[in-house]
N, C-alpha and C positions, 0 to 999 in steps of 0.2 A: 845811612845807619847799617853797619854790619850785622848780618842774620846770624842768631846765636846757633852753633850746630847741636842736635838734639844726640844725645848718645843712646845708640841703640840698646835694649834690654837683653839681658841674656836669657834665652829659654834653655830651661832644666829640666832632666829627665832624672828623679831619684827613685832608688829602690834598693832594699835591703834583703838578706837571708835569702839568696838564690838557692843556696846548697848544693851547688853542682848541676841544678836544672837547665840543660842545655835548650830543651824545647821553651822554656820560659824565656832565656837571654836572646834567642833567637827572635820571638814574638816581640819583645821589646826593643830589639835593635832594628826590626820593622818599622814598628812605630816610632822610634827616635827618628829615622829616615822621612818617614811620611808627616810626621810633626815637625819637620824642621828644626829639631833640637840642636842646641850650639854645644852642651856639655851633658855628660852623662855622670850621675854619682852612684856609686856602689857602697851602701852603708853597712859594711860587714858580713861575717858569715857566707860568704863567696863560695865556700865548699862545705862538703860533709865529712867533717873530722879530717881535714887535708886531701881528702879525695876528690875525682872529678874536677880536676882542673883546666882541662881541655873545653873549650866551647864556651868558656865564661866572658872572656874580655873580647875575644877576636871577633864575634857578629858585629861588635858595636865600632871597631877599628875598621872592619869593610866597610861598613855605612860611613866611613870618615868622621866621627865622633870622638873627641876628645873624653878621656875617661878618668875620673878620679876614685880612688880607691881607699878603703881602710880595712885591716883585720878585725874580726869578730871573736867570738869565743870559740870558732871552730877551726882558725887557722892561725898560724904564728905570724909574727912581723916579718920575718925572713920570708916565707912563702908569698906575702903581699909584695914584698920588695922586689922577689922573682919574677913576678908578674908585671910588674911596672919597668922593670928592665927589659923583659922579654917582648912587650908590645909598644909600638911607637905611638906617641901622643896619649900615655898613660901614665899618671903619678900617684903614689902614694901621700897621701894626706896625713898619715900616723905622726903627729908631732911638727907637722910642716903647714904651709900656706900657698895658696897661688893668687896671685892679682890678675883681674882682667878688667882693664880700664878703671871704673869706679867702683867695680866689685871685688870684693876680697872675701875668700874661702880658706877657713881654717879647720884642723879636726885632730882628733885622736882615736884610735879605735880599742880594741879587747874590750873586756867586761871583769867584773869581779869573781866570776866563777870560772871553773873549766882549768884546763893544762896551761893554758896561756893567759892566766888571769895577772891584772893589773891593779894595784893599789889605788885606792881614791885619791890619796896623796899626789901620786906619780901623775893620774891620769888629769888632776887639775891644774899641775905645773906645766904638764905639754900644752893643754889647751891655753893656758895664760901666756905661754911664750909665742904660740901661733898668733893670737889676738894682738900681742906687743907687737907685733909685724906690721899690722894693718892700720897704723895711726892715720888719720886724715883721709881714710878711705870711707866712701859714703854710705856703701852698701855693704853688709857683712853676712856670712853664712857660716855656722856652727855645724860640724859632722862628727857625730858619735854612732857607737853603734848600740850601745846601752842608753837605755831611757832615764831621764831625770825624776828624781824620788817627789814624793809630795803631789802626785798627779793621778788622774784619773786611768792613765796608761799603767800606773803602778798596781793600780787596784783590779786590774783585768787577769793577772796572774800572780798568785802567790807563790809559785816555784821559780820565779825569774826575778831574782832581786834587782832594784833600781838603784841607781847612782846618786848619792849626795855631792858627788864632785860637779858631776853635769849639772844639776841643779844650781849650786854655788857658781858655776862657770856661767850660766845662762843669767841669773841676776846680776853678778857682777860687771860682766862684760855687754849684756844687752845685744845681741845681735838681730839681726832683724828676723833671720829664719834659722832654726835649730831642728835639723834633720837627726833622727834615730831609727833604728829599728829594735831588734832583740825579742820584744813580747809579739808573738804572732797573733795573738788574741786582740791585738789593739791596731792590727794594719788597717790604715786608711785613716785612723784618729788624728783630730788636730785640736790643740787646746793653746791658751795663751799663759805664759808666764809674765807679766808685766807687759811690755811691748813687744815682747817676742813670741812668735809664732812656731809653736812647735808641731813637727809633723811626723808621725811615725808611718814609716815606708816597709815594715817587714811583710815583703812578698807581695805589696800592692804599692805599685808603681803611682807617683806623684807627678804630674807636669805643672810647672810654674814658671812666672816670667819675674825677673827682678832688674 
C-alpha cells in the first residue's frame, strides 16, 4: 500500500502597523529566523506617512524569509510596489494572491481614511477577484489592513472606522484566517466571524501554522 505524503504546514509570522520602526523589524526578523518561519506577512502601515522606508523589508530578506506586503493608510500602492520590486522574494498582495501548495493567500490594503483612501466597493471587488483565483484551494488566508465592521475590534477605537467591505468578504468567502491591523488598541485580539478566525496584528505579531 502506497504511503500518503503529508503536506507540510506553512509557518507564518504576521505583523502590521510597523510605522518605520527599524528596531521592531530587526527584532521580528530575528524571531522569524529563530522560530523557523516560512512566510512573513506585513499587513499595512509599513511607514509613517511614507517616511522611514529603509530597514522595513531588508532584515526579513537577510533572514531568508519570503515577505508579503500590503499598503495601509500611511503609504501608497506605488510605495508598496516599489518595495516589492526592490527586495527579492517580496510580493505585494494588494489585489493579488499567491499559492503555496494547498494554501492560498489573497488580500487588499489601504483603508477608508487618509490621503490614500479606498472605497468600500473597490476594496470588496479586489478581495473578490483575489479569492476567485483560489478555487479548489484547501486553506485560504485573507489579508487586509483595515478591520471588519460589527466586531469587538471596531468598538476598541471610535476614531478609526471599520470596513463593511471586509466584513462582507469574510462572510461571503469564508477564509480560514483573516489578518488585519489598523486599530492599535486591538493589537493581538482574535475573534470569530462564522468559521473565520480574525486576527488583529497591529504592532503585535502573531505566529501560526496552517
